[in-house]
C-alpha positions as CSV (number, residue, x, y, z in Angstrom):
1,M,183.7,-23.4,28.8
2,G,183.7,-26.5,31.1
3,V,184.4,-30.0,30.0
4,V,185.0,-33.4,31.5
5,L,187.7,-35.8,30.1
6,D,188.6,-39.4,30.8
7,I,192.3,-40.2,31.1
8,K,192.6,-41.4,27.5
9,S,191.0,-38.2,26.2
10,F,193.1,-36.0,28.4
11,N,196.3,-37.6,27.1
12,E,195.0,-37.0,23.5
13,Y,194.4,-33.4,24.5
14,L,198.0,-33.1,25.8
15,S,199.3,-34.6,22.6
16,E,197.4,-32.0,20.6
17,L,198.7,-29.2,22.9
18,S,202.3,-30.4,22.5
19,E,202.2,-29.4,18.9
20,E,202.0,-25.8,19.9
21,F,203.4,-25.8,23.5
22,R,206.1,-27.1,25.7
23,I,204.1,-28.5,28.6
24,F,205.4,-28.3,32.2
25,A,203.9,-29.7,35.3
26,P,204.9,-31.2,38.7
27,A,206.5,-34.6,38.1
28,L,207.7,-37.4,40.4
29,K,211.5,-37.9,40.1
30,K,212.2,-41.4,41.3
31,G,215.3,-41.8,43.4
32,K,216.1,-38.1,43.1
33,G,215.2,-37.0,46.6
34,K,217.6,-35.6,49.2
35,F,218.2,-39.0,50.8
36,S,219.1,-42.2,49.0
37,E,216.2,-44.1,47.5
38,T,213.8,-41.2,48.1
39,D,211.7,-39.4,45.5
40,I,211.2,-35.7,44.8
41,V,208.4,-33.8,43.0
42,A,209.8,-31.1,40.7
43,Y,208.7,-29.3,37.6
44,S,209.5,-31.0,34.3
45,E,208.4,-31.1,30.7
46,I,205.6,-33.7,30.4
47,K,203.8,-35.6,27.7
48,C,200.9,-37.4,29.4
49,L,198.9,-37.5,32.7
50,E,201.1,-40.4,33.9
51,D,204.1,-38.0,33.9
52,M,202.3,-35.6,36.2
53,E,202.1,-35.6,40.0
54,L,198.9,-33.9,41.1
55,K,198.5,-35.3,44.6
56,Q,201.7,-34.0,46.2
57,K,203.2,-30.5,46.6
58,S,206.2,-29.9,44.4
59,Y,209.5,-29.6,46.2
60,F,210.5,-26.8,43.8
61,S,208.4,-24.1,42.3
62,P,207.9,-23.5,38.5
63,K,210.0,-20.3,38.9
64,E,213.0,-21.7,36.9
65,I,210.9,-22.0,33.7
66,L,210.6,-18.2,33.6
67,Y,213.7,-17.3,35.5
68,P,216.4,-20.0,34.9
69,I,218.9,-20.9,37.7
70,R,221.7,-20.0,35.3
71,E,221.1,-17.8,32.3
72,I,223.5,-16.4,29.7
73,L,222.7,-12.8,29.2
74,F,225.2,-12.2,26.3
75,Y,228.5,-13.3,24.8
76,F,231.5,-11.0,24.5
77,K,233.2,-11.4,21.1
78,G,236.0,-8.9,20.7
79,D,234.4,-5.5,20.8
80,S,230.9,-6.8,20.2
81,A,228.2,-8.5,22.3
82,E,225.6,-11.0,21.2
83,V,222.4,-11.9,23.1
84,P,221.7,-15.7,22.8
85,S,218.3,-16.8,21.4
86,I,215.9,-18.9,23.4
87,D,213.4,-21.6,22.5
88,E,210.5,-19.5,21.2
89,K,208.0,-22.3,21.3
90,P,205.3,-21.2,23.8
91,A,205.1,-22.9,27.2
92,L,202.0,-24.1,29.1
93,I,202.5,-24.4,32.8
94,F,200.3,-26.4,35.2
95,A,200.5,-24.7,38.7
96,R,198.6,-24.2,41.9
97,P,197.0,-20.9,43.0
98,C,199.9,-20.0,45.4
99,D,202.5,-20.4,42.7
100,L,200.5,-18.4,40.2
101,N,200.2,-15.6,42.7
102,G,204.0,-16.1,43.3
103,I,204.6,-15.6,39.5
104,S,202.6,-12.4,39.7
105,R,205.0,-11.2,42.4
106,L,207.9,-12.1,40.0
107,D,206.1,-10.0,37.3
108,T,206.0,-7.1,39.7
109,I,209.7,-7.5,40.5
110,F,211.0,-8.0,36.9
111,L,208.4,-6.0,34.9
112,K,207.1,-3.2,37.1
113,N,210.0,-2.4,39.4
114,G,212.1,0.1,37.5
115,S,212.2,2.4,34.4
116,S,211.9,-0.6,32.0
117,P,211.0,-4.3,32.2
118,D,213.7,-6.9,32.5
119,F,214.3,-8.0,28.9
120,Y,215.3,-11.6,29.7
121,Y,212.3,-12.3,32.0
122,K,209.8,-10.6,29.7
123,R,210.8,-12.5,26.6
124,R,210.1,-15.8,28.4
125,K,207.0,-14.7,30.3
126,D,205.4,-13.5,27.0
127,L,205.5,-17.0,25.7
128,V,203.7,-18.6,28.7
129,K,200.1,-19.6,29.4
130,F,198.9,-21.1,32.7
131,V,196.6,-24.0,33.7
132,M,195.6,-23.6,37.3
133,I,195.6,-26.9,39.3
134,E,192.7,-26.8,41.7
135,C,193.7,-27.5,45.3
136,T,191.1,-29.8,46.9
137,D,192.9,-30.0,50.2
138,S,195.6,-28.0,52.0
139,F,199.0,-29.6,52.4
140,E,200.5,-29.8,55.9
141,T,202.7,-26.7,55.8
142,C,200.6,-24.4,53.6
143,F,199.4,-21.0,54.9
144,C,198.2,-19.5,51.6
145,V,194.9,-18.5,53.2
146,S,196.7,-16.3,55.7
147,M,198.6,-14.7,52.8
148,K,195.5,-14.2,50.7
149,S,197.1,-16.2,47.9
150,N,194.7,-19.2,47.9
151,I,192.6,-17.6,45.1
152,Y,193.8,-16.9,41.5
153,N,191.5,-16.1,38.6
154,E,193.8,-14.9,35.8
155,Y,194.4,-18.3,34.3
156,E,194.0,-19.6,30.8
157,A,192.5,-22.8,32.0
158,A,191.8,-24.6,35.3
159,I,191.8,-28.3,36.1
160,N,190.7,-30.8,38.8
161,F,191.4,-34.5,38.7
162,K,189.0,-36.8,40.6
163,D,187.4,-40.2,40.1
164,N,189.6,-40.9,37.1
165,H,188.3,-38.0,35.2
166,L,189.6,-34.5,34.6
167,Y,187.4,-31.5,34.9
168,M,188.5,-28.5,33.0
169,K,187.5,-24.9,32.5
170,I,188.9,-23.4,29.3
171,V,189.2,-19.6,29.2
172,D,191.6,-19.1,26.4
173,P,190.3,-20.2,22.9
174,A,193.9,-21.1,22.0
175,L,193.6,-24.1,24.3
176,E,190.4,-25.4,22.7
177,T,191.7,-28.3,20.6
178,P,189.5,-30.8,18.7
179,T,189.4,-33.1,21.7
180,I,188.1,-30.3,23.9
181,K,185.4,-29.4,21.3
182,A,184.3,-33.0,21.1
183,S,184.1,-33.5,24.9
184,R,181.0,-33.4,27.1
185,V,180.3,-29.9,28.2
186,I,179.6,-29.4,31.9
187,D,179.2,-26.5,34.4
188,Y,182.6,-26.5,36.1
189,E,184.1,-23.7,38.2
190,P,187.2,-24.3,40.2
191,E,186.9,-24.0,44.0
192,F,189.5,-22.6,46.3
193,I,190.4,-23.8,49.8
194,N,189.4,-21.5,52.6
195,S,191.4,-22.8,55.5
196,N,194.9,-24.3,56.3
197,D,196.1,-26.3,59.2
198,V,198.7,-23.5,59.6
199,H,197.5,-20.0,60.5
200,V,199.8,-17.0,60.3
201,S,199.2,-13.6,61.9
202,I,201.1,-11.0,60.0
203,P,202.3,-7.9,61.9
204,A,200.7,-4.7,60.7
205,V,203.2,-2.6,58.7
206,E,202.7,0.5,60.9
207,K,203.6,-1.5,64.0
208,V,207.0,-2.7,62.8
209,T,209.5,-0.4,64.4
210,N,213.3,-0.3,64.5
211,E,213.3,-2.0,67.9
212,V,212.2,-5.2,66.2
213,F,215.5,-5.4,64.2
214,N,217.6,-5.8,67.3
215,H,215.2,-8.2,69.2
216,E,216.6,-11.4,70.8
217,I,214.4,-13.5,68.4
218,W,217.0,-13.3,65.7
219,K,219.7,-14.9,67.8
220,E,217.8,-18.2,67.7
221,Y,218.2,-18.3,64.0
222,T,221.9,-17.4,64.2
223,S,222.4,-20.7,66.2
224,R,220.0,-22.8,64.1
225,C,220.4,-21.7,60.5
226,I,223.3,-23.2,58.5
227,G,223.0,-20.7,55.6
228,C,222.4,-23.4,53.0
229,G,219.9,-21.3,51.0
230,C,217.3,-24.1,50.5
231,C,214.6,-21.7,51.5
232,N,215.7,-19.2,48.9
233,T,216.0,-21.6,46.0
234,S,212.7,-23.4,46.7
235,C,210.7,-20.1,47.2
236,I,208.6,-19.0,44.3
237,T,209.1,-15.3,45.0
238,C,212.9,-15.1,45.8
239,S,214.4,-13.4,42.8
240,C,217.9,-12.2,43.8
241,F,220.8,-13.0,41.5
242,T,224.5,-12.4,41.0
243,M,226.5,-11.9,37.9
244,Q,229.4,-14.1,36.6
245,D,231.7,-13.3,33.7
246,V,233.2,-16.5,32.3
247,K,236.1,-16.7,30.0
248,L,235.6,-19.1,27.1
249,S,238.9,-18.7,25.3
250,D,242.5,-18.5,26.3
251,N,243.1,-15.2,24.6
252,N,240.1,-13.6,26.4
253,E,238.5,-12.8,23.0
254,I,235.3,-14.8,23.8
255,S,233.5,-14.8,27.2
256,E,230.0,-14.8,28.5
257,R,228.0,-13.0,31.2
258,R,225.7,-15.1,33.3
259,R,222.9,-14.3,35.7
260,V,222.9,-16.9,38.5
261,W,220.4,-17.3,41.3
262,A,221.6,-16.0,44.7
263,G,219.9,-15.6,48.0
264,C,220.1,-13.6,51.2
265,H,220.9,-16.7,53.3
266,I,223.9,-17.8,51.2
267,D,227.5,-16.8,52.1
268,G,228.8,-14.0,49.8
269,F,225.4,-12.5,49.0
270,S,226.1,-9.3,50.9
271,D,229.9,-9.1,50.4
272,M,231.1,-5.7,49.3
273,A,234.3,-4.5,47.6
274,G,237.1,-4.2,50.2
275,G,236.0,-7.3,52.1
276,H,233.1,-5.9,54.2
277,T,230.1,-8.2,54.7
278,F,226.7,-7.0,55.7
279,R,224.5,-9.4,57.6
280,E,227.3,-11.8,58.5
281,K,225.2,-13.7,61.1
282,N,222.6,-16.1,59.9
283,G,220.0,-14.5,62.3
284,E,220.5,-11.2,60.5
285,R,219.9,-12.9,57.2
286,M,216.7,-14.4,58.6
287,R,215.6,-11.0,59.7
288,F,216.3,-9.5,56.3
289,K,214.3,-12.2,54.5
290,T,211.4,-12.1,56.9
291,M,211.1,-8.3,56.7
292,H,211.3,-8.4,52.9
293,K,208.6,-11.0,52.6
294,I,206.0,-9.5,55.0
295,N,206.9,-5.8,55.4
296,D,209.2,-4.1,52.9
297,Y,207.6,-5.5,49.8
298,Y,204.2,-4.6,51.1
299,K,205.2,-1.0,51.7
300,R,206.0,-0.7,48.0
301,F,203.4,-2.8,46.3
302,S,200.5,-3.2,48.8
303,E,200.7,-7.0,48.9
304,H,202.9,-9.5,50.7
305,M,205.8,-11.1,48.9
306,C,205.3,-14.4,50.6
307,V,202.4,-16.5,49.2
308,G,202.3,-19.1,51.9
309,C,203.3,-22.1,49.8
310,G,205.2,-23.6,52.8
311,R,208.1,-24.9,50.8
312,C,210.7,-23.1,53.0
313,D,209.3,-25.2,56.0
314,D,209.4,-28.4,53.8
315,V,213.0,-28.1,52.6
316,C,214.9,-26.7,55.7
317,P,217.4,-29.3,56.9
318,E,217.3,-27.7,60.4
319,Y,213.5,-27.7,60.6
320,I,213.2,-24.0,60.8
321,S,209.6,-22.9,60.2
322,F,209.1,-19.6,58.5
323,S,205.4,-19.5,59.4
324,K,206.3,-19.9,63.1
325,C,208.9,-17.2,62.8
326,I,206.2,-14.8,61.5
327,N,203.9,-15.7,64.3
328,K,206.6,-15.2,66.9
329,L,207.4,-11.8,65.4
330,N,203.7,-10.8,65.5
331,T,203.4,-11.9,69.1
332,I,206.5,-9.8,70.1
333,I,205.1,-6.7,68.3
334,E,201.6,-7.1,69.7
335,E,203.0,-7.5,73.3
336,D,205.2,-4.4,72.9
337,T,202.2,-2.4,71.6
338,V,200.1,-3.4,74.6
339,C,202.9,-2.5,77.0
340,E,203.1,1.0,75.4
């Protein structure tokens, strides 16, 4: 079902939806940027169209709605443990195709990557529906077409905002409110971009040999990367975490176990008991991330982990480009193959 709404009608629609859903979308945070008096676009709970930022790429992904930065898994109380409850009101998330493909990667990691699904991720994901934001143009650092994540069709609704009107395709009857049913019906199908300014050539899995792991290319990132982890935290598909046990009482009777985001670029991530650290150099960490995003994950699940959102390029304070890293790596591998 396709409909067209003016701004007033769309806000009425959001008001109706808010009775059943918590609504999340990219929002402009005034003065919250990484420099003074700069803004940032991040996901937030919204009430109306004016709260939403649809013209800019969000600095952070919607990942934390499903997979919180810090999550209490359970409380210790004497000899017993108690799992905390969560807000069970369903959530509606507005997101672009690359992010929706990224969430499907998280589904694979948390729900299909072991003997049983991750309980904490699943109970949040089961409460979520998605509205796909149609991308009319590619942003500067996007390379979603190269990663084949520019298209997504498993949404509950799709939306495009142009000429002060909102064009919607409603797939899930649960999103058909009185405002939608009273709106003008149109023939609307979302379109997908088919080119980016950035093109990435991904090395064929069978051509990635052990020699690549010791190549000089990684030394560049040892000297440039500062290990801040911005690329990990902004990435929609980075899913690593660490555990923290926190004492809540002086007598140790009450404490909690937390799951907290971690990342392969951050100090301490590969520390082992006894003081040994794997991947001590930042170039080694860059190698690990790169291989995981475009090689190791693909071997297991037949799709690339990276979805080409370009956020890692956007957020890096040292201006390291992940897309250029992949292209450099591909060039090296292709040259070595020709020489053989």
